[in-house]
Steps between C-alpha positions, in 0.01 A plus 500: 500500500119478513526281811719761673251775419212292638693425819577870543133595450379235747759613756385860460136405550577289809709783640207738461267254680751464783526878537122535530483217753779657707343846494160365606651279773715777649209744502272244661762407760532867595123530537494191721776633725221696674310272736239755604432870518249757614465825309277804475382572145350823376312477170413793276288461185482705184238310304250656252143525632598340832566674828651362816674694774858409578476172687721348768543127555691282742629194321645181649691249289647162588657270248416320293161660435325623815367856470279701735376849412337728755320821403207712609216541255509451125828492315693352209838335531649368175627148566653417165877485527521645849479187715563210264844342473709533181451129436122538511519791258739332258286184505237706317741550209638272232781525245715694745807669352745775591465803273784720377378782728779711651490806727824698521383660826406166658749251361380218728147505357393229257168435328325164488224472239228237493165422338211532744305177554147638469344212697716598799302825535194310622284747310199411290554611142202666328522251211736261324614769257611715793700209637679446169562871442622566854869405471698733728867491588648588837831678560657456844789725598727339761770673704773234508696684770222486760292227329169681504239565232498868409239504228237275342336616175225313317462589130265406221706546184665837568225635727543495877218344703642492852818613668627454855808697600669435834739728689709365787687604812703323769334440836668393826829537311452167321155452344449638149124554483252701291438857612262584215312312228328675210237298315382636165259377237437620147182391321342631179235246401167563680374140492830370626503767772150406620589131509829561677342741749243235589749219553796692642338776702763472773752638250297763318234594753134415521262716296780655293363625168644507150473841325271513197781617270774271375774637722710262705398468863796528733468424870761513774514342845787607726588282799742633763652266760594621850575370852634160402547231764698227327575145618369569848286188508127521427276237661274296273191608693540852351386357164191322634 
């Protein structure tokens, strides 16, 4: 009897691992079905103590990892999660598992949860205590009908740190691509804010300031995508 229970438990665990592997593979395969694209991005910031006019970029992408961004003057374009493949993002997580998340309005959505590998951030921690105390989890919402990532939320305990939400549309009658991404961050600790602002200014915005009170700082970056040209063939010299 005990042996049967153990076999059942092992089978259940292996099944869960296989589900995660399949979800990640299918999402990554969908991402890699796009060989190249050109798109116009408009970025709008709502960040405390930081001002930047709405900015327009022309972005070129060619798989696996070639990116060219053209813009006039100063601007901020959040790179985290927008251009990296699902495999690259999931490689920054460990202990991946499928949660019991369910959405009655979006029955094809599932949630993959993982522990963030802090060393993968390539950020210098203020001290060893900060490294030990910084133990965030990441929730990744996957649309298993279209195999795209709809939401990525990074949490420390129950507090949100970062969130990227993607909205999609169909282009050229066959390519399911982002039409809008909303990047949000939520930070309460002043020392942590100052450290993070220094090392990840492309996400938060250079010279952003933490209020003197203990309120949570919330910043938003909205990226709109327009005028896609997908799989038209982009020459390598564009990225030189």
